[in-house]
C-alpha positions, -999 to +999 in steps of 0.1 A: -261+033-070-227+041-086-220+066-059-225+040-032-201+016-050-176+044-053-178+051-015-174+014-007-143+010-030-129+042-015-133+028+020-116-004+009-087+015-006-083+038+025-084+009+050-063-016+031-036+008+021-025+008+057-038-024+072-017-055+063-043-072+041-033-060+006-050-029-009-044-041-045-059-075-037-090-061-020-096-035-047-096-064-073-120-084-050-142-054-043-145-043-079-154-079-089-180-082-062-196-048-068-192-050-106-177-015-105-165-007-140-167+029-151-147+021-183-109+017-188-100+054-188-126+062-161-112+034-139-078+049-143-090+084-132-108+068-102-076+050-092-056+083-093-082+100-071-081+071-045-043+069-045-041+107-040-066+105-011-045+078+008-013+098+000-029+129+016-039+109+047-003+097+051+009+133+048-015+145+075-006+118+099+032+120+094+036+157+085+062+162+112+082+132+101+081+143+065+094+178+074+123+161+093+131+139+063+134+169+040+154+188+066+177+157+069+182+154+032+194+190+028+215+193+060+243+171+045+255+162+079+259+126+090+233+129+118+203+107+126+179+127+104+201+126+073+207+088+078+170+082+082+163+101+050+189+081+031+173+049+043+139+060+030+155+067-004+174+034-004+142+014+004+124+030-026+148+017-052+137-020-055+100-011-059+109+016-084+129-009-105+100-034-104+076-008-116+098+003-145+111-032-156+080-053-151+051-030-160+034-054-185+037-085-162+022-064-133-008-054-153-015-091-163-013-103-127-035-076-112-066-091-129-060-127-117-081-135-086-063-168-080-030-150-077-046-126-053-058-155-031-024-173-031-006-140-022-030-134+007-020-168+021+016-158+019+008-125+036-009-145+064+023-165+069+045-133+071+022-117+096+021-148+118+059-151+119+062-113+126+037-116+155+058-144+170+091-125+166+112-117+197+140-092+204+125-064+184+142-034+197+170-023+174+170+007+150+165+001+112+200-002+096+209+006+060+209-032+053+175-035+069+162-006+047+173-024+015+158-057+026+125-040+035+126-022+001+130-056-016+100-068+003+081-038-009+092-046-045+077-081-043+045-066-029+043-042-058+048-071-082+022-095-067-014-084-060-026-098-027+008-096-011+003-068+013+027-039+010+024-028+046+022-064+058+053-074+039+074-044+049+063-042+086+067-080+090+101-080+073+113-052+095+100-069+127+115-103+117+148-085+112+146-074+149+136-038+143+116-018+169+079-024+161+068+013+162+097+023+141+089-005+116+054+008+111+065+044+108+092+035+083+068+013+063+043+042+059+068+068+051+088+047+025+057+042+004+047+079+001+071+088-028+061+056-046+024+065-043+031+099-059+052+081-085+023+058-093+000+088-095+023+105-119+025+074-141-013+070-142-017+107-151+007+102-180-012+071-191-044+090-190-029+119-211-018+093-237-054+080-238-068+114-246-068+132-212-097+141-189-118+156-217-125+121-231-136+106-197-172+102-189-176+098-151-198+117-127-176+141-106-198+132-076-184+096-078-148+109-077-155+132-048-173+105-028-145+080-035-119+106-025-135+115+008-142+079+017-106+069+010-091+099+028-112+094+060-107+056+060-070+062+055-067+085+085-084+060+107-065+029+094-031+046+097-036+055+133-051+021+141-023+002+124+004+020+144-013+010+177-018-026+164+019-031+156+029-016+190+006-041+208+018-070+187-016-080+174-007-089+138-019-125+143-055-113+139-048-100+104-029-132+097-061-152+103-081-127+083-058-130+053-058-168+056-096-170+055-101-144+027-072-160+006-088-195+010-123-182+000-109-163-030-089-194-042-119-217-038-142-192-056-120-193-087-129-230-093-166-223-096 
């Protein structure tokens, strides 16, 4: 039974990491519904495995873009590749600061279902306004990159506020090209995912390391595969959805789920 739950949570992680419906919020909801609790240290290891799976799916989809980013960083020429790489770095700063300065507040919020519900409603509003945005054809500027990074910082702080939904919506509302907004959103989060993984690994080491953890390896493998495959599918799907301006469907979804979650907290 635990392996089935691990697969389901892995699918939720893989899908919602890229779809604009909040992976953190849905993981909280899924774990509450399924009663999936391996134990504090075991949950941490499971989270590391799922995050690594979604990071790997991002690398597979955007491998050529990632190569260009590294080339751009080390060319030291003021060309398009170098500027794009700097924008990615700039966009990471707000979320990194949030993670360092507000660690304790983050941990407290990520167990609050009512906060998740409220933030899903805000995500719904962002997606609605982005879906209605016009004149979305310009390139992402350095100013846009910083603003998008701030949006990502808020998403990191508030469970239920979709990271991809916030960053893509913000970029589109600023007038940026939709396909470039989706590409930028997925690439800017990759270093932060690995940063989060590194932090979780350090936390696990402080707690005694892997030797003290009692979780069946098959659960980890099943969760990893489920998250990786779901991540590949969701990433490709999301790029096409943004291009075709169909964010309103996710707005309605977030509205419904957010309302259900909020109502459920009163019973």
